[in-house]
Backbone as CSV, one residue per row, in Angstrom:
resi,resn,N_x,N_y,N_z,CA_x,CA_y,CA_z,C_x,C_y,C_z
1,UNK,0.882,-1.401,-0.157,-0.123,-0.038,-0.297,0.925,1.189,0.192
2,UNK,0.709,2.110,-0.704,1.786,3.120,-0.990,1.212,4.602,-0.360
3,UNK,2.334,5.077,0.118,1.863,6.708,0.845,1.610,7.587,-0.409
4,UNK,0.693,8.299,0.090,0.331,9.669,-1.183,0.181,10.566,0.046
5,UNK,0.532,11.942,-0.953,-0.072,13.320,-0.025,-1.037,13.827,-1.348
6,UNK,-2.112,14.121,-0.961,-3.202,14.819,-1.458,-2.750,15.808,-1.462
7,UNK,-3.124,16.654,-2.959,-2.998,17.967,-3.372,-4.140,18.642,-3.313
8,UNK,-5.314,17.862,-3.439,-6.555,18.630,-3.452,-7.408,17.462,-2.831
9,UNK,-8.854,18.062,-2.484,-9.947,16.775,-1.678,-9.908,15.908,-2.771
10,UNK,-10.253,15.042,-2.378,-10.319,13.636,-3.307,-11.480,12.921,-2.621
11,UNK,-12.654,12.177,-3.282,-13.265,11.193,-2.922,-13.006,10.103,-3.484
12,UNK,-12.662,9.246,-2.914,-12.594,7.300,-3.258,-13.907,6.992,-2.907
13,UNK,-14.121,6.309,-3.805,-15.074,5.286,-4.051,-14.951,3.958,-3.955
14,UNK,-14.732,3.324,-2.737,-14.348,2.087,-2.005,-15.208,0.952,-2.990
15,UNK,-16.320,0.968,-2.505,-17.324,0.242,-3.033,-18.549,1.086,-3.395
16,UNK,-19.531,0.882,-3.874,-20.652,1.322,-4.411,-21.161,2.320,-3.180
17,UNK,-20.921,1.666,-1.873,-21.649,1.954,-0.713,-20.813,2.639,-0.049
18,UNK,-19.458,2.838,-0.163,-18.456,3.447,0.654,-17.948,4.360,0.012
19,UNK,-17.844,5.703,0.199,-16.753,6.905,0.095,-16.249,7.255,0.934
20,UNK,-14.760,7.316,0.772,-13.592,8.111,1.926,-13.344,9.173,1.229
21,UNK,-13.446,10.408,1.775,-13.017,11.547,1.584,-11.705,11.976,1.920
22,UNK,-10.927,12.642,1.514,-9.441,12.786,1.971,-9.525,14.377,1.443
23,UNK,-8.761,14.983,2.220,-8.841,16.569,2.724,-7.195,16.678,1.816
24,UNK,-7.318,17.702,1.099,-6.003,18.408,0.634,-5.026,18.275,1.712
25,UNK,-3.624,18.192,1.435,-2.472,18.245,2.196,-2.436,16.761,3.213
26,UNK,-3.700,15.982,3.265,-3.610,14.722,4.043,-2.458,13.795,3.468
27,UNK,-1.491,13.040,4.344,-0.652,12.231,3.923,-1.218,10.882,4.520
28,UNK,-1.468,10.023,3.543,-2.239,8.862,4.203,-1.657,7.407,3.267
29,UNK,-1.739,6.692,3.713,-1.108,5.205,3.374,-2.724,4.375,2.680
30,UNK,-2.669,4.545,1.455,-3.905,4.248,0.663,-3.876,2.897,0.081
31,UNK,-4.839,2.367,-0.546,-4.833,1.054,-1.338,-4.193,1.480,-2.777
32,UNK,-3.890,0.658,-3.316,-2.889,0.648,-4.884,-4.127,1.545,-5.593
33,UNK,-5.192,0.649,-5.819,-5.915,1.639,-6.729,-6.613,2.790,-6.395
34,UNK,-7.000,3.122,-4.965,-6.701,4.561,-4.643,-5.825,5.524,-5.327
35,UNK,-4.460,4.884,-4.881,-3.746,6.083,-5.106,-3.346,6.160,-6.761
36,UNK,-3.772,4.885,-7.560,-3.414,5.218,-8.914,-4.251,6.261,-9.597
37,UNK,-5.759,6.307,-8.866,-6.502,7.064,-9.431,-6.627,8.431,-9.018
38,UNK,-6.228,8.426,-7.908,-5.953,9.771,-7.380,-4.643,10.547,-8.159
39,UNK,-3.714,9.656,-8.335,-2.659,10.214,-9.029,-3.202,10.704,-10.652
40,UNK,-4.002,9.843,-10.657,-4.299,9.874,-12.544,-5.389,11.204,-12.561
41,UNK,-5.911,11.443,-11.157,-6.776,12.802,-11.643,-6.125,13.923,-11.181
42,UNK,-4.506,13.879,-10.765,-3.830,14.672,-10.456,-4.338,15.722,-9.312
43,UNK,-4.867,14.731,-8.345,-5.061,15.359,-6.960,-4.242,14.640,-5.990
44,UNK,-3.057,13.765,-6.290,-2.266,13.146,-5.319,-0.955,12.835,-5.987
45,UNK,0.324,13.171,-4.902,1.196,12.685,-5.558,2.083,11.525,-4.705
46,UNK,3.096,10.637,-5.091,3.813,9.621,-4.346,4.528,10.516,-3.241
47,UNK,4.394,9.971,-2.027,5.239,10.593,-0.938,6.109,9.328,0.069
48,UNK,6.995,10.064,0.534,7.444,8.743,1.467,6.333,8.891,3.005
49,UNK,6.998,7.548,3.797,6.000,7.680,4.802,6.706,8.931,6.096
50,UNK,5.753,9.132,6.514,6.006,10.345,7.414,6.700,9.987,8.829
51,UNK,7.833,10.599,9.137,8.692,10.338,10.401,7.870,10.480,11.592
52,UNK,8.108,9.750,12.632,7.736,10.358,13.687,6.478,9.672,14.404
């Protein structure tokens, strides 16, 4: 599962009944399909795991 930093608000539809909302500047460990879709939409970029 990759780490990404969201550049803009992004809603990921995990299933038809579940939507996960990510706010801009959030750094999160997300599923590979979520990361790929967010990057393709220009709403996220790959990043390193945060320290701390």
